[in-house]
N, C-alpha and C positions, 0 to 999 in steps of 0.2 A: 684130301683129308681136312686141310685147313686153308681158308681163303680170306684175305682181307681185301676189300674193294673200296678204294678211295676214302680211307679212314682219316677223319680230322678229329683230333682230340685237343681240348683246351684245359688249362689250369687257370681259371679266372680269365684274365686278359691275355694270358700267354698261350700262343698257338703252338702247342708242343708237337703235334703230328700234322703234317700238311699233305694230305692226299696219299697216304701210304697204302700201297697195294702189294701183296705178296702171297705166295702159295707154298704149302708143304704137302707133298704127295704121300700116298700110303707107303710106309716102309722106307721113307726117305730121310736123310739127315740134311738139314739146311742150316746155314750159318747166317746170323744177322749181326753185321759188323758196324763199327764206328767208334769214335772217341767219346770222351765224357760229354754229357748233356746233348747228345745228338738225337735222342729219342728212343734208344734201344729199350730201356726199362719201361718207358711209357707204352711202347708197342706191346710188351709183355703184359703189362697191367691192363691194357685195353682188351687183350684177348681173354684174360682171366676174369674180366668183369670188375676189377678193382676200381677202374675209372671208366666212365661211359663216354663214347665218342659223341661229338655233336652232330656228325653226319658220317655217311658211309656205313658199311656193314661187315660183320664178322660171321663167317659161315664155317661150320664144323660138321663133317660127315653128312653134308648136304642139307643141314638144318641151320637156320639163322639163329645165332646165339647172342646177337647184339642186345645189350640191355639186361641179359639174364644175370642173376646173382651168382657170386663165386661158387657156393655149394652146388648149384644147378649145373654149372660148367664142369666142376669136378665129376659130378654124376654122369655128364655126357661123355667123359673120357679124356679130359685134359688134366694133367697134374704138373705142378711146378717144382723144380729144385731151386731154392731161393739163393740169391746172392749172400755170401758169407754164411751159408748153411742154415742159419736160424734154428739151431737146436733148442729144445726145451732143456736147458742145462742141468736143472736139478732132477729131471726124470732120467731113468736108466735108458740104455740103448734100446732094450726091448720095448719099454713104454713109449719111446719115440716112434718106433715102428708101428705100434698099435694106434698111435695118433694118426698115422697115415691111412689107417683103415676105419676111421671113425664113422664114415657113412655106410659101412658094410654091416650086415647082420648074419652072414654065413660063417659061423664059428669054425666049422671044420675047414672051410676054404682059407680062412685067415691063418689057422695053424699050419696048413700046408704051405702057404706063402711065406710064413716065418721061416720054415725049413728051407724053402727055395732061396730066400735072401741069404741065409747062412752059406749056401752053396756058392752063390755069386759073389757075396761080400763076406768072407770069413770073419771079419771083425765084428759083425753083428751077432755071431755066436760066441766068439772068444771073450767079448766084452759085454755080453748081454745084460749083466747085472750092474755094470759100472755106470756112474753118472755121465751122461753124454757130454757135459761141459768140461770134463777132464780129459777128453780125447784130443789128439793132435788135429790140426786143421785138415790134413788128408783123410784121417779116419772119420772125422765128422762129415766130410764130403761124401764118403761112401755110405754112411748112415743116412744122410739126407737123400741120396739117390734111392736107397732101399725104402725109405719112408714114403717117397713119392710113388714107388712101384707098388706099394701095398694097396693103393687105390685102384690097381689094375687099369691103368690108363691105356689109351690108344695113341695118345700124343704126349710126349714128355717135353716140357720147356725148361731149359737149363740156363739160369741167369748167372753169367760170369763164373763158370765152373773153375777157372784157373786162378781166381783172385785169392791172394794170400797164401798160395801153396808153393812149396819148393819145386824146382824143376823136375825132380824125380816123381813127385806125387802128381804133378800136372800131366806127365806122360802116362802114369798109371790111370788117372781119371779118364783121359781121352781114349785110352785103350778099352776101358770099361764101357764107354759110350758106344764104341764100335761093336763090342761084344753084345751089348743089349740090343742094338739094332739088328744084328745078324741072328741072334738067338731067339729074341722075342718078336721080331718083325715090327718093333716100335718105330713110329715116326718120331723124329727128334728135331726140335728147333733149338739151336745153340746160340744164345745171345752172348757175345764175347768181344772183348777188345783185342785179345791175342789172335790177330788175323791169321798168322802162319799156322798155328795149331788148329784153329777152327776150320780153316779151308783144307787142312790135310786129311780131315775125316769126312768132309761134306761132299755132296754131289753138286750143290749149287749154293750161291750166296747172294746176299743183298747188303749194300753199303748205305748207311744213313748219314746225312749231314743236315743239321738244323731241322730235323723232323721230316726230311724228304728222302726218298730213295733216289740216290744219284747214280748208282751202278747196280745192275743185276745181271748175273752171268753164271756160267758153270764155274766150279771151284778152280779148275785148271786155267781157265781164261782169266779169272781174277788174279791168280798168282802171277800171271805173266802180263798183267795190265800195267803199263808205265805209271798211270795215275795212282793205282793201288800200291805199287812198289815204292813210290816216293812218299805217299802220305801215310801208309799203314805198315809197310813191311821193312822200312829202314833201308831201302835200296835207292841210291841217288841216280 
């Protein structure tokens, strides 16, 4: 589904990604892990076309998307759920969902998907007319997920879905990620600092340090890796 081959991305003189290679298979949940400033967000931005790699390639669905503009990448079937939700705070919940469908012209299909989002995320129906900025963090995260799904993606990229949420809502959000994967067959790349939670729902994971993939393995193997346990899981 998604493949990064030896991707190098720079910010001016800063070499942010140093030969990153990773894959996400069809219908697979994959975690991209690491601490602050390790390159996780730059990897996501490179996939989405927000920054262009200096070398290497990004392939999606067998097609090279390196250098394409973000709207073209959304059209290809990739949608992000952004860090800290990034609601349009003055718009209603329903209007935020409609923003997720801004590239679509199938009015009947959009209406059907609005109803589908209400089934998966009841808050999108119960708070449909409420300004999105007045919702709690957990509620906004659900709206952000629903908004991304309105683009009918094949791959969902979730950037730090646990950030700023209570433990209860973190569990709820990760349960919803599992449900979306099972129900919709979505491929999902979870970009996350909370290694325990991310690996608990993933089949595989990659660990970044200073822009390089330093560990890549199955989720179970990573959870039992002494280097992972010491650096990311709080186990001495």
